[in-house]
C-alpha positions, 0 to 999 in steps of 0.5 A: 118531188116533195122532199118528204114524199118518197116513191119507190122506183119500181118499173112502172114509177119510173116511167111515169114520171120520165114521161112521154118519149119524143119522137124522132120520125121521119126528121132526117127528111127535115129541111125545116130548121125551125121544126128542128129546132122544136125536137132538139127543144124537147128532146133537152126537156126529155134529157132533163127529166132524167137529169132531174130523176137521177138526182132524186135516187136514194138507195134503201140504205141512205133512206133508212138514214134520211140522206146521201153520205157527203161524197154523194152529196156533192154529185147529187148536189151537182145535179140538181144544179145542173137540172135547175139551170136546165129548167131555166134554159128552156124556159129561155128557148121557150121565148126562142130569142135568148141566146146569149144569155142560154150561154151563159148558163150552159158555161155553167152546166157543162162545168158542172157534168165535168167535175160531175164525171170527173168525182165519179170517175177518180172515185177517191176521198181526197179530190172530194175533200178539195172539192169542199175545201178550196170552195171556202176559199171567199169565205176565209179571205171574208173571215179575216177581212171582219176579224180584223176590222173587228179588232180595229174597233176593239172588239165591237161586231157589228151585226151584219158580221155577227150573222155573216159569221155565224153562216160561215162557222155553219158552213164549216162544221157541215163541211167538216172544215176548219175555218183557220185550215183554209187557204184563202187563196185556193187552187183550182182542185183535181189540177184544174178544168183541163187536167179533170177533163184529161182523166175522164180523156175528154181533155180535146174538149177543154177549147169547146166546153171551157173556154170559148163560152167563158167569153159569155160568163166574163164579157169579154170583147169577143162576146161584145163583138159576137153578141153585143155590137154590130160592126159597119164594114164600110165606116169600121164602126160599131153600133149597139146590138140589143137585139137578142140571137136565136136559141137552136139546137146547137145551142140544147142538143151537145148539152143536153149529151155531155150532161147525160154522159155525166150522169150514166157513170153516176147511176152505175156507181152509187145505184149497181145494185138497184135492178130498176135503175135500168129504166132511167139508164136505157131511158137516158140512153135512148133520149142521147141517141136521138139527140146526136140524130137530131143534131146530125140533121140540123148541122148538115142542114145549116152547112147546106144553108150556108153554101146555098148562093 
């Protein structure tokens, strides 16, 4: 949707912009996992369209003011980030074998979804303030480094330093924060990811949502062993594994559900007085239901193949 184009969120307009519903008719009888993967891929795209729609909603009050207030802007910004990453995941998944990269992007998507759901659930200014202020720690460290370098040259600033300082100043002004008030060694906000998950009753997902996918982000030994090296049982040595792994339903379905679970409270928090939001809300619930059905069919088929001799 172009930035300067606003469309009234009527029932018909929302349905048109969301696009067609992905059918899962007969999926429970499907025995070809490639076909199931294809269906989940289309469901993932449908989920991304729901995220995109939610990210661009404006109430009449926000529209009259020209945009969202800061707290809602943070939530909408998280939705836009999620949507962009989901679009790239679909582009990579369309090539079939890009699972290693999709895993890293998925880790980013899931953390943004957790952050969104936490902020909306808690609905407290202090957490939004933490989100903003603690993220500026790297800028404070860069600011101090530049000031130290300038001081060592008796006040002479390089052009690149002027540019970076101008960016930091602009960022802080728009954030309502003074760079001198930012801690260089910023901690995690909201008590950390585990605490944020606990607040939204999902602490039991910490390992699967945060720690395991982090292998793909940081390139740990586990990531190298599982994705980039091939072990030879006979010689006890390793060889390069340059082939990409296949993207399948397990890479897409659970992530889409996690994202949709964060979009739902966002709609309810910021658009509760808009009746037509239920068009988007109902589509969200329906695509979530279809993804869970397809995911269950895929898991059963995968388990059956693993048990086969």
